[in-house]
C-alpha positions as CSV (number, residue, x, y, z in Angstrom):
1,X,49.7,74.5,-39.9
2,X,46.4,74.0,-41.8
3,X,43.8,76.9,-41.5
4,X,40.4,76.3,-40.0
5,X,37.6,75.4,-42.5
6,X,33.8,75.7,-42.8
7,X,33.8,79.1,-41.0
8,X,30.3,80.3,-40.5
9,X,28.5,83.0,-38.5
10,X,25.1,82.1,-37.0
11,X,22.9,84.5,-35.1
12,X,19.6,83.8,-33.4
13,X,17.8,86.1,-30.9
14,X,20.8,88.4,-31.0
15,X,23.2,85.7,-29.8
16,X,25.9,85.6,-32.5
17,X,28.4,82.7,-32.8
18,X,31.3,82.1,-35.1
19,X,31.8,78.3,-35.8
20,X,34.6,76.5,-37.6
21,X,36.0,73.1,-38.2
22,X,39.5,71.8,-37.8
23,X,41.1,68.5,-38.9
24,X,42.5,66.2,-36.2
25,X,46.1,66.9,-35.4
26,X,48.6,65.4,-32.9
27,X,48.8,68.5,-30.7
28,X,45.9,70.6,-29.4
29,X,45.3,73.5,-31.7
30,X,44.4,76.9,-30.3
31,X,42.5,79.6,-32.2
32,X,42.5,83.4,-32.3
33,X,39.4,85.3,-33.6
34,X,39.3,88.9,-34.8
35,X,36.5,91.2,-35.9
36,X,36.5,94.1,-38.4
37,X,33.5,96.4,-38.1
38,X,33.0,98.5,-41.2
39,X,33.5,101.8,-39.4
40,X,36.8,100.7,-37.8
41,X,38.2,99.4,-41.1
42,X,40.8,97.1,-39.4
43,X,40.7,93.9,-37.5
44,X,40.9,93.8,-33.7
45,X,41.2,90.6,-31.5
46,X,38.2,89.4,-29.6
47,X,39.6,89.1,-26.0
48,X,37.5,86.1,-25.1
49,X,38.6,84.2,-28.2
50,X,42.4,84.6,-28.1
51,X,44.2,81.3,-27.7
52,X,41.0,79.3,-27.2
53,X,40.8,75.6,-27.9
54,X,37.0,75.8,-28.6
55,X,35.8,75.6,-32.2
56,X,33.4,78.5,-31.8
57,X,33.4,82.1,-30.5
58,X,30.5,84.1,-29.0
59,X,30.8,87.5,-30.8
60,X,27.4,88.8,-29.5
61,X,29.1,91.6,-27.4
62,X,31.1,92.8,-30.3
63,X,28.2,93.5,-32.7
64,X,26.4,96.6,-31.4
65,X,25.1,98.1,-34.6
66,X,22.3,96.0,-36.3
67,X,23.0,97.7,-39.7
68,X,26.8,97.8,-39.8
69,X,28.8,95.3,-41.9
70,X,31.2,93.1,-39.9
71,X,33.9,90.6,-41.0
72,X,35.3,87.9,-38.8
73,X,38.4,85.8,-39.2
74,X,40.1,83.0,-37.3
75,X,43.5,81.4,-37.4
76,X,45.0,78.2,-35.8
77,X,48.1,78.1,-33.7
78,X,49.9,74.9,-32.9
79,X,53.0,75.3,-30.8
80,X,55.0,78.1,-32.3
81,X,53.5,77.8,-35.7
82,X,50.3,79.4,-37.0
83,X,48.0,79.2,-40.0
84,X,46.8,81.9,-42.3
85,X,43.6,83.7,-41.2
86,X,40.3,82.5,-42.8
87,X,37.8,85.3,-43.3
88,X,34.0,85.2,-43.3
89,X,31.8,86.9,-45.8
90,X,30.2,90.2,-44.8
91,X,27.8,89.8,-41.8
92,X,25.1,92.3,-41.0
93,X,23.0,91.4,-38.0
94,X,19.8,93.0,-39.3
95,X,20.1,91.0,-42.6
96,X,21.6,87.7,-41.5
97,X,20.4,87.3,-37.9
98,X,17.2,85.4,-37.1
99,X,14.7,86.1,-34.4
100,X,12.7,83.1,-33.1
101,X,9.0,83.0,-32.3
102,X,7.8,84.3,-28.9
103,X,6.9,81.9,-26.2
104,X,3.2,81.6,-25.3
105,X,1.5,80.6,-22.1
106,X,-2.2,79.9,-22.2
107,X,-4.3,79.6,-19.0
108,X,-8.0,79.6,-18.3
109,X,-9.6,81.7,-15.5
110,X,-13.3,80.9,-15.3
111,X,-14.8,81.7,-18.7
112,X,-11.7,83.6,-19.9
113,X,-8.6,82.4,-21.6
114,X,-5.4,84.4,-20.8
115,X,-2.6,84.5,-23.3
116,X,0.8,85.6,-22.0
117,X,3.4,86.4,-24.8
118,X,7.1,86.4,-23.9
119,X,9.7,88.0,-26.1
120,X,12.1,85.4,-27.6
121,X,15.2,87.1,-26.1
């Protein structure tokens, strides 16, 4: 069974997703994703991404510490066979995550302009 490829972690406005690619195969592949926080030191499965057919996993709820290193890995399972795990590089939310610009709402009230600023999250 070939392993997933092009594994990448993307985070915007604290929503963190792991994405990967997989070549076309005759049977539907399923995937298992695991996370290793630095302080835990070992991998644990992400319950919502065990035996999933999607090519992404929302890991937002698994990363609680902005400054802590995390590693993620994913493997493919087809029938009774499975691939090797493919691991990401180190991911630190504070360093690698992006925060988008705030939303603005402008309105005029008589001779005043009101500016409402909304947080991006």
